[in-house]
ZAMARGU-4260 file (C-alpha; in steps of 0.2 Angstrom, whole numbers, plus 5000, padded with zeros to 4 digits):
<rodrens>
0) 5260/5111/4948 | 5279/5112/4951 | 5283/5116/4969 | 5299/5122/4978 | 5309/5108/4986
5) 5306/5098/4970 | 5289/5091/4975 | 5274/5087/4964 | 5256/5086/4970 | 5245/5073/4961
10) 5226/5074/4963 | 5211/5067/4955 | 5192/5068/4959 | 5187/5055/4971 | 5205/5051/4977
15) 5216/5058/4990 | 5230/5070/4985 | 5247/5063/4985 | 5263/5073/4987 | 5279/5065/4979
20) 5297/5070/4979 | 5305/5072/4962 | 5322/5067/4959 | 5332/5062/4943 | 5321/5048/4939
25) 5313/5047/4921 | 5298/5037/4925 | 5286/5041/4940 | 5273/5028/4946 | 5259/5035/4956
30) 5245/5026/4965 | 5231/5037/4972 | 5221/5031/4987 | 5202/5032/4985 | 5195/5045/4996
35) 5178/5039/5003 | 5175/5056/5011 | 5174/5064/4993 | 5164/5050/4985 | 5147/5056/4991
40) 5131/5047/4988 | 5118/5056/4976 | 5100/5054/4980 | 5084/5060/4971 | 5075/5073/4981
45) 5059/5084/4978 | 5055/5090/4960 | 5067/5076/4954 | 5082/5086/4959 | 5098/5076/4963
50) 5108/5081/4978 | 5123/5075/4988 | 5117/5066/5003 | 5129/5076/5014 | 5119/5092/5009
55) 5102/5086/5015 | 5095/5092/5031 | 5082/5079/5032 | 5080/5060/5031 | 5079/5051/5014
60) 5080/5033/5010 | 5084/5027/4993 | 5080/5009/4987 | 5089/5002/4972 | 5077/4996/4958
65) 5087/4979/4957 | 5081/4975/4974 | 5063/4975/4968 | 5065/4962/4955 | 5074/4948/4964
70) 5059/4941/4973 | 5045/4952/4966 | 5027/4955/4970 | 5013/4959/4958 | 5011/4976/4967
75) 5029/4984/4968 | 5025/4993/4984 | 5025/4976/4993 | 5043/4974/4989 | 5047/4989/5001
80) 5041/4979/5016 | 5055/4979/5029 | 5067/4989/5019 | 5064/5007/5025 | 5063/5014/5043
85) 5047/5023/5046 | 5038/5015/5031 | 5023/5004/5035 | 5017/4994/5021 | 5002/4983/5022
90) 4994/4973/5007 | 4975/4969/5008 | 4969/4951/5007 | 4961/4954/4990 | 4970/4942/4979
95) 4981/4946/4964 | 4982/4965/4960 | 4975/4970/4976 | 4979/4987/4983 | 4992/4991/4996
100) 4991/5003/5011 | 5007/5014/5014 | 5009/5026/5029 | 5025/5036/5032 | 5028/5041/5050
105) 5011/5036/5056 | 4993/5042/5052 | 4994/5060/5044 | 4976/5064/5043 | 4959/5062/5052
110) 4947/5066/5039 | 4956/5062/5023 | 4969/5049/5016 | 4985/5046/5025 | 4993/5038/5009
115) 5009/5047/5002 | 5010/5056/4986 | 5019/5046/4972 | 5030/5055/4960 | 5036/5047/4944
120) 5051/5055/4935 | 5046/5072/4944 | 5028/5071/4939 | 5015/5068/4953 | 5002/5054/4951
125) 4987/5048/4960 | 4986/5031/4968 | 4971/5032/4980 | 4963/5014/4982 | 4945/5013/4982
130) 4940/5014/5001 | 4934/5025/5015 | 4941/5041/5007 | 4935/5037/4989 | 4918/5043/4982
135) 4917/5027/4972 | 4901/5018/4975 | 4908/5001/4970 | 4920/4997/4984 | 4922/4994/5003
140) 4921/5010/5013 | 4920/5004/5031 | 4902/5000/5032 | 4895/4985/5041 | 4889/4977/5025
145) 4904/4980/5015 | 4904/4966/5001 | 4914/4971/4986 | 4931/4966/4978 | 4947/4975/4980
150) 4950/4985/4964 | 4968/4988/4967 | 4978/5004/4965 | 4987/5014/4952 | 5004/5012/4958
155) 5003/4993/4956 | 5002/4995/4937 | 5021/4999/4937 | 5033/4986/4931 | 5048/4984/4944
160) 5060/4980/4929 | 5058/4998/4923 | 5062/5006/4940 | 5079/5013/4943 | 5077/5019/4961
165) 5064/5023/4974 | 5067/5038/4986 | 5056/5039/5001 | 5054/5057/5007 | 5048/5054/5025
170) 5047/5071/5033 | 5039/5088/5030 | 5056/5096/5026 | 5060/5083/5013 | 5043/5085/5005
175) 5039/5103/5007 | 5041/5108/4989 | 5025/5097/4985 | 5015/5108/4997 | 4997/5103/4999
180) 5001/5085/4993 | 5015/5082/5005 | 5006/5079/5022 | 5008/5060/5020 | 5025/5060/5014
185) 5032/5057/4996 | 5038/5042/4987 | 5049/5047/4972 | 5050/5034/4958 | 5064/5036/4945
190) 5062/5024/4930 | 5077/5018/4920 | 5085/5028/4906 | 5095/5022/4892 | 5113/5017/4895
195) 5126/5011/4882 | 5121/4998/4869 | 5114/4983/4877 | 5099/4971/4878 | 5092/4966/4894
200) 5080/4951/4897 | 5072/4946/4914 | 5061/4931/4916 | 5053/4927/4933 | 5042/4912/4937
205) 5034/4909/4954 | 5022/4896/4961 | 5010/4902/4974 | 5002/4893/4988 | 4990/4898/5001
210) 4994/4896/5020 | 4979/4890/5030 | 4979/4900/5047 | 4963/4892/5054 | 4964/4880/5068
215) 4946/4875/5071 | 4939/4862/5082 | 4937/4845/5074 | 4928/4836/5088 | 4910/4840/5083
220) 4903/4840/5066 | 4889/4848/5056 | 4872/4848/5064 | 4862/4857/5078 | 4858/4854/5096
225) 4872/4842/5098 | 4863/4830/5085 | 4868/4824/5068 | 4856/4828/5054 | 4844/4814/5050
230) 4836/4820/5034 | 4842/4830/5019 | 4830/4845/5024 | 4838/4845/5042 | 4856/4844/5034
235) 4853/4858/5022 | 4844/4870/5034 | 4859/4869/5046 | 4872/4868/5033 | 4883/4882/5041
240) 4882/4875/5059 | 4895/4864/5067 | 4885/4862/5083 | 4881/4844/5079 | 4887/4827/5088
245) 4904/4821/5090 | 4913/4815/5075 | 4912/4796/5075 | 4914/4791/5056 | 4897/4785/5054
250) 4887/4788/5038 | 4877/4804/5040 | 4865/4812/5027 | 4871/4829/5020 | 4863/4844/5011
255) 4862/4835/4994 | 4854/4819/5001 | 4870/4809/5000 | 4876/4800/5016 | 4895/4802/5019
260) 4906/4797/5034 | 4904/4809/5048 | 4923/4813/5049 | 4934/4828/5051 | 4938/4838/5035
265) 4954/4847/5039 | 4959/4851/5021 | 4945/4862/5014 | 4956/4877/5012 | 4969/4867/5002
270) 4956/4858/4992 | 4947/4874/4987 | 4962/4885/4983 | 4973/4880/4969 | 4992/4882/4966
275) 4994/4899/4958 | 5008/4905/4947 | 5015/4921/4940 | 5025/4922/4924 | 5034/4939/4920
280) 5045/4942/4906 | 5053/4959/4902 | 5064/4964/4887 | 5073/4980/4886 | 5084/4988/4872
285) 5097/5002/4875 | 5104/5012/4861 | 5117/5026/4862 | 5119/5037/4847 | 5126/5054/4843
290) 5115/5066/4852 | 5106/5055/4864 | 5102/5038/4871 | 5085/5028/4871 | 5078/5014/4880
295) 5063/5003/4874 | 5055/4990/4885 | 5041/4978/4884 | 5034/4967/4898 | 5021/4954/4901
300) 5014/4948/4917 | 5002/4933/4918 | 4995/4927/4934 | 4984/4913/4938 | 4977/4917/4955
305) 4976/4904/4970 | 4958/4908/4969 | 4949/4897/4956 | 4944/4906/4940 | 4953/4922/4945
310) 4969/4930/4938 | 4978/4945/4932 | 4987/4950/4916 | 4997/4966/4913 | 5007/4972/4899
315) 5019/4987/4900 | 5027/4996/4886 | 5040/5010/4890 | 5050/5022/4880 | 5063/5034/4887
320) 5074/5046/4877 | 5087/5058/4883 | 5093/5069/4869 | 5105/5084/4868 | 5100/5091/4851
325) 5110/5107/4853 | 5124/5112/4865 | 5118/5115/4883 | 5100/5108/4880 | 5095/5092/4887
330) 5078/5084/4883 | 5071/5069/4893 | 5055/5061/4887 | 5047/5046/4894 | 5031/5036/4890
335) 5024/5021/4899 | 5008/5013/4891 | 5000/5000/4903 | 4986/4987/4899 | 4979/4978/4913
340) 4965/4965/4914 | 4959/4957/4930 | 4948/4942/4929 | 4935/4939/4943 | 4943/4949/4957
345) 4937/4940/4973 | 4925/4947/4985 | 4930/4951/5002 | 4922/4955/5019 | 4904/4949/5020
350) 4898/4932/5014 | 4886/4935/5000 | 4895/4930/4984 | 4911/4928/4993 | 4920/4912/4990
355) 4934/4915/5003 | 4921/4918/5017 | 4911/4902/5013 | 4926/4891/5011 | 4933/4896/5028
360) 4917/4893/5038 | 4911/4876/5031 | 4906/4864/5045 | 4920/4853/5051 | 4912/4837/5043
365) 4908/4844/5026 | 4921/4841/5012 | 4921/4856/5001 | 4924/4845/4986 | 4906/4838/4989
370) 4899/4856/4985 | 4903/4852/4967 | 4893/4853/4955 | 4888/4870/4961 | 4872/4872/4950
375) 4858/4862/4944 | 4852/4859/4926 | 4843/4875/4926 | 4858/4885/4931 | 4852/4888/4949
380) 4864/4888/4964 | 4865/4872/4974 | 4865/4878/4992 | 4874/4869/5005 | 4865/4880/5018
385) 4847/4883/5014 | 4845/4892/5031 | 4855/4906/5024 | 4854/4910/5006 | 4868/4923/5008
390) 4880/4908/5012 | 4885/4907/4993 | 4892/4890/4987 | 4910/4894/4986 | 4912/4886/4969
395) 4897/4895/4962 | 4904/4911/4969 | 4921/4908/4960 | 4915/4902/4943 | 4898/4911/4941
400) 4900/4928/4948 | 4909/4941/4938 | 4921/4955/4945 | 4932/4960/4930 | 4942/4976/4928
405) 4951/4982/4912 | 4962/4997/4913 | 4971/5007/4898 | 4983/5019/4905 | 4997/5031/4898
410) 5010/5039/4909 | 5019/5052/4900 | 5032/5066/4904 | 5044/5077/4895 | 5057/5088/4903
415) 5068/5101/4894 | 5083/5109/4903 | 5094/5123/4895 | 5110/5129/4904 | 5117/5145/4898
420) 5135/5150/4897 | 5135/5158/4914 | 5127/5143/4923 | 5109/5149/4923 | 5097/5135/4919
425) 5079/5135/4914 | 5069/5119/4916 | 5052/5116/4909 | 5042/5100/4912 | 5025/5093/4908
430) 5017/5076/4913 | 5000/5068/4911 | 4993/5053/4919 | 4977/5047/4910 | 4968/5030/4911
435) 4951/5023/4906 | 4945/5009/4918 | 4930/4998/4916 | 4923/4987/4930 | 4910/4974/4926
440) 4901/4966/4941 | 4888/4952/4938 | 4877/4943/4951 | 4872/4928/4940 | 4855/4921/4937
445) 4851/4908/4949 | 4860/4915/4964 | 4850/4910/4979 | 4849/4927/4987 | 4845/4935/4970
450) 4837/4923/4958 | 4835/4935/4944 | 4853/4942/4946 | 4860/4959/4943 | 4872/4969/4933
455) 4884/4984/4936 | 4896/4992/4924 | 4907/5007/4929 | 4917/5017/4917 | 4930/5029/4924
460) 4940/5042/4914 | 4954/5050/4923 | 4966/5064/4918 | 4979/5072/4928 | 4990/5086/4920
465) 5005/5093/4929 | 5016/5107/4921 | 5030/5116/4930 | 5045/5127/4927 | 5061/5130/4937
470) 5075/5143/4934 | 5090/5144/4945 | 5109/5148/4946 | 5123/5145/4957 | 5135/5159/4963
475) 5151/5158/4972 | 5157/5171/4984 | 5174/5166/4992 | 5170/5149/5000 | 5152/5151/5000
480) 5140/5144/4987 | 5123/5152/4985 | 5110/5143/4974 | 5093/5152/4972 | 5079/5143/4962
485) 5061/5149/4957 | 5048/5139/4950 | 5029/5138/4947 | 5017/5123/4943 | 5000/5120/4937
490) 4989/5105/4940 | 4972/5101/4932 | 4963/5085/4937 | 4947/5078/4929 | 4937/5063/4934
495) 4921/5056/4926 | 4913/5041/4932 | 4897/5033/4924 | 4889/5018/4933 | 4876/5008/4924
500) 4866/4996/4934 | 4851/4984/4931 | 4842/4970/4939 | 4832/4955/4934 | 4840/4947/4919
505) 4826/4944/4907 | 4835/4929/4898 | 4845/4919/4911 | 4863/4918/4908 | 4864/4933/4896
510) 4874/4946/4906 | 4871/4963/4897 | 4864/4979/4903 | 4850/4978/4889 | 4845/4961/4896
515) 4840/4968/4913 | 4823/4973/4918 | 4826/4989/4928 | 4840/5001/4923 | 4848/5015/4932
520) 4862/5026/4927 | 4872/5038/4938 | 4886/5050/4933 | 4898/5059/4944 | 4911/5072/4938
525) 4924/5082/4946 | 4936/5095/4939 | 4949/5103/4950 | 4964/5115/4948 | 4979/5120/4958
530) 4991/5134/4954 | 5007/5135/4963 | 5023/5146/4965 | 5039/5141/4975 | 5057/5145/4978
535) 5072/5138/4986 | 5088/5145/4992 | 5103/5134/4996 | 5119/5141/5005 | 5135/5130/5006
540) 5150/5134/5016 | 5166/5124/5012 | 5157/5108/5010 | 5154/5109/5029 | 5138/5118/5032
545) 5123/5117/5021 | 5107/5127/5023 | 5092/5126/5013 | 5076/5136/5014 | 5060/5135/5003
550) 5043/5142/5002 | 5028/5137/4992 | 5011/5145/4989 | 4996/5135/4982 | 4979/5141/4976
555) 4965/5129/4976 | 4949/5129/4965 | 4941/5117/4978 | 4941/5131/4991 | 4932/5143/4980
560) 4914/5147/4983 | 4904/5158/4971 | 4899/5175/4979 | 4912/5174/4992 | 4930/5181/4993
565) 4938/5165/5000 | 4957/5165/5004 | 4962/5152/4991 | 4980/5152/4994 | 4991/5143/5008
570) 5010/5146/5011 | 5021/5132/5016 | 5038/5137/5022 | 5053/5125/5026 | 5071/5126/5032
575) 5084/5113/5034 | 5102/5112/5037 | 5117/5100/5038 | 5133/5101/5047 | 5147/5089/5041
580) 5157/5088/5057 | 5169/5075/5050 | 5177/5089/5040 | 5183/5097/5056 | 5185/5082/5068
585) 5195/5068/5060 | 5198/5053/5071 | 5204/5038/5063 | 5188/5028/5066 | 5177/5041/5058
590) 5175/5041/5039 | 5160/5053/5038 | 5148/5061/5050 | 5135/5074/5050 | 5121/5082/5060
595) 5105/5088/5052 | 5089/5097/5056 | 5074/5102/5047 | 5057/5111/5050 | 5043/5113/5038
600) 5024/5116/5036 | 5015/5105/5023 | 4996/5102/5020 | 4982/5093/5012 | 4969/5101/5000
605) 4951/5099/5001 | 4941/5086/4991 | 4929/5093/4978 | 4912/5099/4982 | 4916/5102/5001
610) 4912/5121/5000 | 4896/5121/4991 | 4881/5110/4986 | 4883/5098/4972 | 4868/5094/4962
615) 4866/5079/4951 | 4852/5071/4940 | 4845/5054/4943 | 4839/5042/4930 | 4822/5042/4937
620) 4810/5054/4929 | 4794/5063/4933 | 4783/5068/4918 | 4798/5064/4907 | 4810/5075/4917
625) 4824/5068/4927 | 4824/5070/4946 | 4838/5080/4953 | 4846/5078/4970 | 4859/5085/4981
630) 4874/5073/4982 | 4883/5080/4997 | 4881/5069/5012 | 4888/5083/5024 | 4883/5101/5025
635) 4896/5111/5014 | 4907/5124/5022 | 4910/5140/5011 | 4924/5145/5023 | 4934/5129/5022
640) 4953/5130/5020 | 4967/5117/5018 | 4973/5107/5033 | 4991/5109/5038 | 5005/5099/5047
645) 5021/5106/5056 | 5036/5095/5058 | 5053/5096/5066 | 5066/5083/5064 | 5084/5081/5069
650) 5096/5067/5065 | 5114/5061/5062 | 5123/5050/5049 | 5140/5042/5052 | 5151/5030/5043
655) 5164/5022/5054 | 5179/5011/5053 | 5183/5013/5035 | 5165/5013/5030 | 5162/4996/5038
660) 5149/5002/5049 | 5135/5015/5044 | 5123/5023/5056 | 5107/5034/5052 | 5096/5041/5067
665) 5081/5052/5066 | 5069/5060/5079 | 5054/5069/5073 | 5038/5078/5080 | 5024/5081/5068
670) 5007/5090/5073 | 4993/5091/5061 | 4979/5104/5063 | 4964/5111/5055 | 4959/5094/5050
675) 4945/5093/5038 | 4932/5082/5046 | 4913/5078/5043 | 4906/5081/5061 | 4890/5071/5064
680) 4874/5081/5065 | 4856/5077/5068 | 4848/5068/5054 | 4834/5081/5055 | 4845/5092/5045
685) 4845/5080/5030 | 4863/5077/5031 | 4874/5065/5041 | 4887/5078/5046 | 4894/5095/5043
690) 4911/5099/5035 | 4923/5109/5047 | 4941/5113/5049 | 4943/5105/5066 | 4954/5092/5075
695) 4972/5090/5079 | 4984/5075/5077 | 5001/5072/5083 | 5015/5060/5078 | 5032/5058/5087
700) 5045/5045/5084 | 5062/5039/5080 | 5070/5030/5066 | 5086/5020/5065 | 5096/5012/5051
705) 5112/5002/5055 | 5121/4993/5041 | 5139/4986/5040 | 5151/4974/5032 | 5152/4960/5045
710) 5165/4950/5035 | 5175/4954/5020 | 5188/4942/5012 | 5195/4939/4995 | 5181/4929/4989
715) 5168/4931/5003 | 5158/4945/5010 | 5143/4947/5022 | 5134/4963/5024 | 5119/4966/5035
720) 5107/4980/5039 | 5094/4983/5052 | 5081/4996/5051 | 5068/5000/5064 | 5056/5014/5069
725) 5044/5019/5083 | 5029/5030/5081 | 5019/5037/5095 | 5003/5044/5088 | 4989/5053/5097
730) 4972/5061/5092 | 4973/5078/5102 | 4956/5084/5099 | 4941/5081/5088 | 4926/5092/5086
735) 4919/5100/5102 | 4906/5089/5110 | 4912/5074/5099 | 4920/5060/5109 | 4924/5049/5094
740) 4924/5048/5075 | 4918/5031/5067 | 4930/5024/5054 | 4923/5007/5051 | 4911/4994/5057
745) 4914/4975/5057 | 4901/4964/5048 | 4898/4957/5065 | 4892/4974/5072 | 4902/4971/5088
750) 4919/4977/5082 | 4922/4995/5077 | 4937/5006/5072 | 4936/5024/5079 | 4946/5039/5082
755) 4945/5045/5100 | 4952/5061/5107 | 4967/5058/5119 | 4971/5041/5111 | 4981/5034/5096
760) 4972/5035/5080 | 4962/5020/5074 | 4956/5013/5090 | 4949/4995/5089 | 4933/4995/5099
765) 4924/4981/5107 | 4911/4976/5121 | 4918/4972/5138 | 4909/4961/5151 | 4896/4969/5162
770) 4901/4971/5180 | 4891/4974/5196 | 4897/4986/5210 | 4909/4973/5217 | 4917/4969/5200
775) 4908/4953/5197 | 4903/4948/5179 | 4884/4949/5177 | 4876/4934/5168 | 4859/4932/5160
780) 4846/4918/5164 | 4855/4906/5152 | 4872/4909/5161 | 4879/4919/5146 | 4888/4936/5151
785) 4879/4952/5149 | 4885/4965/5137 | 4895/4979/5145 | 4903/4995/5139 | 4910/4998/5122
790) 4929/5001/5125 | 4945/5005/5116 | 4958/4991/5116 | 4972/4999/5106 | 4977/5006/5090
795) 4976/4996/5074 | 4992/5005/5069 | 5008/4996/5074 | 5020/5007/5085 | 5036/4997/5081
800) 5042/4991/5064 | 5058/4983/5059 | 5067/4974/5045 | 5084/4964/5045 | 5092/4961/5028
805) 5107/4950/5026 | 5118/4948/5010 | 5131/4935/5007 | 5142/4933/4992 | 5155/4919/4988
810) 5164/4920/4971 | 5149/4920/4960 | 5136/4914/4972 | 5125/4926/4981 | 5113/4923/4996
815) 5101/4935/5004 | 5086/4935/5016 | 5075/4947/5024 | 5066/4946/5041 | 5053/4959/5046
820) 5041/4962/5060 | 5028/4974/5067 | 5023/4976/5085 | 5009/4985/5095 | 4995/4985/5083
825) 4978/4977/5086 | 4965/4969/5074 | 4947/4964/5077 | 4945/4946/5071 | 4928/4944/5063
830) 4934/4927/5058 | 4935/4922/5077 | 4918/4930/5080 | 4910/4919/5067 | 4920/4904/5073
835) 4910/4906/5089 | 4893/4908/5081 | 4896/4893/5069 | 4903/4882/5082 | 4920/4881/5074
840) 4931/4890/5087 | 4941/4879/5099 | 4935/4889/5113 | 4917/4883/5110 | 4923/4865/5116
845) 4923/4871/5134 | 4907/4864/5143 | 4899/4860/5126 | 4893/4843/5133 | 4887/4851/5149
850) 4878/4865/5139 | 4869/4852/5128 | 4856/4860/5117 | 4860/4877/5124 | 4878/4877/5118
855) 4875/4886/5102 | 4864/4900/5110 | 4876/4902/5124 | 4892/4905/5113 | 4882/4915/5101
860) 4876/4926/5115 | 4894/4926/5122 | 4901/4932/5105 | 4888/4946/5103 | 4889/4952/5121
865) 4908/4951/5125 | 4917/4955/5109 | 4934/4961/5117 | 4939/4943/5116 | 4941/4945/5097
870) 4953/4960/5098 | 4970/4952/5095 | 4988/4957/5095 | 4993/4959/5077 | 5012/4959/5081
875) 5022/4947/5070 | 5039/4942/5064 | 5040/4935/5046 | 5053/4927/5036 | 5049/4938/5021
880) 5061/4935/5007 | 5075/4923/5002 | 5086/4924/4986 | 5099/4911/4981 | 5108/4914/4965
885) 5123/4912/4954 | 5132/4925/4943 | 5139/4916/4928 | 5156/4922/4922 | 5155/4931/4905
890) 5170/4921/4899 | 5159/4906/4900 | 5150/4913/4885 | 5165/4920/4876 | 5160/4937/4883
895) 5145/4938/4871 | 5134/4938/4886 | 5139/4952/4898 | 5130/4946/4913 | 5119/4931/4918
900) 5111/4928/4935 | 5100/4913/4939 | 5091/4914/4956 | 5079/4904/4967 | 5068/4916/4975
905) 5054/4915/4989 | 5042/4928/4996 | 5032/4926/5012 | 5039/4909/5016 | 5034/4907/5034
910) 5030/4916/5050 | 5042/4916/5065 | 5030/4924/5078 | 5012/4928/5078 | 4999/4931/5092
915) 4983/4929/5082 | 4974/4913/5080 | 4964/4908/5065 | 4970/4923/5055 | 4985/4931/5048
920) 4990/4946/5058 | 4992/4956/5042 | 4974/4952/5036 | 4963/4966/5030 | 4950/4969/5017
925) 4953/4987/5014 | 4968/4998/5010 | 4962/5014/5018 | 4960/5007/5036 | 4968/4993/5045
930) 4962/4983/5060 | 4947/4975/5052 | 4947/4958/5043 | 4935/4945/5036 | 4932/4935/5021
935) 4949/4938/5012 | 4960/4928/5002 | 4972/4918/5014 | 4990/4923/5014 | 5001/4917/5000
940) 5019/4911/4999 | 5028/4911/4983 | 5044/4902/4977 | 5052/4900/4960 | 5066/4906/4948
945) 5072/4922/4942 | 5083/4924/4926 | 5092/4940/4922 | 5102/4941/4906 | 5112/4956/4899
950) 5119/4956/4881
</rodrens>
């Protein structure tokens, strides 16, 4: 506009306004300066709503999709390790396609899962791994005799090449609009939409190599009572024992009757596991046309696991279309079709049929290659340890056992949004997650512990439908903006699971259900529904003050009880605010600054069949009629209601020195109450427990993210970021009269995981020495210490987590690396326990000669009576990721190729610090509880090349 004094004002969105004096010149050259205070970051929040970061009254971390594809993992969640403050990511030792445990701001539930809710393109989806909180009968649930493969999780099916961004809603205020599903936090995944007209191709090839963490003694060899075996029978009957004589290189007879040198075999792990590889290729097409844009992609992942005869194949096909068929109407439709085939998922935990277990505990003088061939002419297993038929020959376990899964899955969603002339909008969205999964498990004919073999086939049909609607409008009153939104949603989830089992194959080697002698079938079904209404009100003043309030009510079918007028609904309120103080206080060093605070109540619904008895029919019959039974293991509670969690958080965000330094700090306090627990009861009731609303849990902590541009020159830049978090967790109360809650039992039966009132969740329990009145250790007649009290030695959950990421660029060269760590968690090493029992552990060298023939008995008694020695500090620092690449200039290809990057990539390359011996500190055989390890696949490092091309 023209002003007095002949001045003009020039302005443009995202730039600082400039006032220029106008004289008689005919041409005016104006250069506007970018205004970083106006250029605000937009992030995806609850319900898929995009908001300016400055307006948020809670902590949200957004991770760009491109960071997930550089040095990728088969499970995309593992790529988040070390990148988000407050996010604890731990993969299980289950091989390719294994499940991953994720907790946000600590343990959120005592009686149910603490895993977060996953939302893809605004539609919630389930990703609960098989474990403690799963009703699946084929899986490891925390029992002493857990002996099953890891079956993976749903989120691992996603292709990282299709992901645009991941937003982590950490606190209750951020996730409150998801109500009863928000107690563990929410992870929002936005997949890619079509952009322009282009072709994208990404190819990634990595080799995989196990890292042997064991450090056994190699002074004594296979045998017993300090003696070498002198006959084949003696060698075979003590095939798992390293309590023999000192290794001297002499020829000694072994389990198969062959005499071999009595020397140390230090390479059994390397000789059993192979060099694995993963080859992933993704092709995507983008097309823009009048009225819309589409993106079509196809991906193929082929993995040969480090475990012999094991691997994973996955194909992803996606279609996304954004259409505006008429003015003001936008339709977004997305489809993701997934086919996944896992071959011979490895067993974890106990030794029966577990190749990992038996490869790790071979006697020090036995070469694992000598266990081949693994079967005789009749197809029967050749045992290396006839004294224990459950010590399966690792080659037989790898090549004869079958643990295959096949999954056929379709993720689909459609969203239509119409905006009227007056700004009022109406949005309707529907999504469905459906899959069919088949698990085939075969104990082969000729297995030493089950000569006739066995058959299990499990068919799972899953369907989760979510429908929601939202209507809203923004109003402007002077300098105040008011935006109300009202919505409703509907969810219907159906699960049907049929398990067919049979034993005693009638024809050896024919692995079908019809070939079994005895057959059983079990069918479990569940059908649950949740109806919800919610609303939000956002008030903004001058882009300085932001206030958001919301409320949601959920009605649960799982709380309904016939004949009772239960209160089925729960209300979840939330309020948060943001004050952008940099709009009022403008020192030269401050680019942006705000304070934020939020309070909210979220919850967790009940699982099906917790309020009433659930009857089922068995395959057995009486007089031709099937036998019925009650499925509930705990007494149902007709008055049950949803648990809840209240959380308050405050924080600040600042950008300093021309955006060269960024700071994000958060403090939070969260209290969970009315926990749904199965409280132990007398077995005379016919039940193992009773379901009650009882128990309280508290989490307090801080989170920090510091990032900045350390160096910036014409051709060179170095950016660095450090994130860290501290979580102080405590179980406030359990049920009256209940001192502890058992979560898991080690196969050794001398290590346990429990919740104890007044302590942090997930206490690792073990036996102490027994002391007399003067504090002296009591010993038995053989000199071994007696068993003392069962004590808690710390939580399995880490208190501290941190990640340090660095990115360098010089002209077309880019280099980045990630270092992360955890501190404060404990782990019970059953590997060390069995190291004592089998005579492998270096600690068993002490006084072995003096103990003579009593050495094995002494150290076995020691291990069983004083198991606290196997509780280890799980703290670590790892060099997690390295990427070195080059961006080829487009002119090199006459601009026909828009972009081409070739990178060397590496993951889990080496460990900088650990305090565990013989195990990796991240070892675990189940994704639903940490702190227990045994018989898992050793940690794997990967390295290879990544090619990214855009045409």
